[in-house]
C-alpha positions as CSV (number, residue, x, y, z in Angstrom):
1,M,-24.1,42.3,-29.4
2,K,-22.1,41.0,-32.5
3,A,-24.0,43.1,-35.1
4,F,-23.1,46.0,-32.5
5,L,-19.7,45.4,-32.2
6,A,-19.0,45.0,-35.7
7,A,-21.0,48.5,-36.4
8,V,-18.8,50.3,-34.0
9,A,-15.7,48.5,-35.3
10,A,-17.1,49.5,-38.8
11,M,-17.0,53.6,-37.4
12,V,-13.7,53.3,-36.4
13,V,-12.4,52.0,-39.1
14,I,-13.9,54.7,-41.4
15,T,-13.2,57.4,-38.8
16,V,-9.8,56.7,-38.9
17,A,-9.3,56.4,-42.3
18,A,-12.0,58.8,-44.0
19,P,-9.6,62.1,-43.8
20,F,-6.1,60.2,-45.4
21,I,-8.4,58.6,-48.2
22,L,-10.2,62.1,-48.6
23,Q,-7.0,64.0,-49.2
24,Q,-6.0,61.5,-51.3
25,I,-8.6,61.9,-53.8
26,G,-9.1,66.0,-53.5
27,F,-11.4,66.5,-50.9
28,S,-9.3,68.1,-48.1
29,A,-10.3,71.5,-47.0
30,A,-7.2,73.0,-48.4
31,D,-8.6,71.8,-51.6
32,A,-12.0,72.8,-51.8
33,G,-11.0,76.4,-50.1
34,S,-8.2,77.3,-53.1
35,G,-8.4,77.0,-56.8
36,A,-9.5,79.2,-59.7
37,A,-13.6,78.8,-58.8
38,V,-12.7,80.3,-55.3
39,R,-14.1,84.3,-54.8
40,L,-11.8,86.1,-52.1
41,D,-14.1,89.1,-51.4
């Protein structure tokens, strides 16, 4: 039961922290959908 609760706590932390971390390193949806390499047909 302890391992399950630790896994759930880790999932919550990763889920909450991931958007902030990804935006800081440039992997946000806005950064991925704009730039010189994006084709706008």
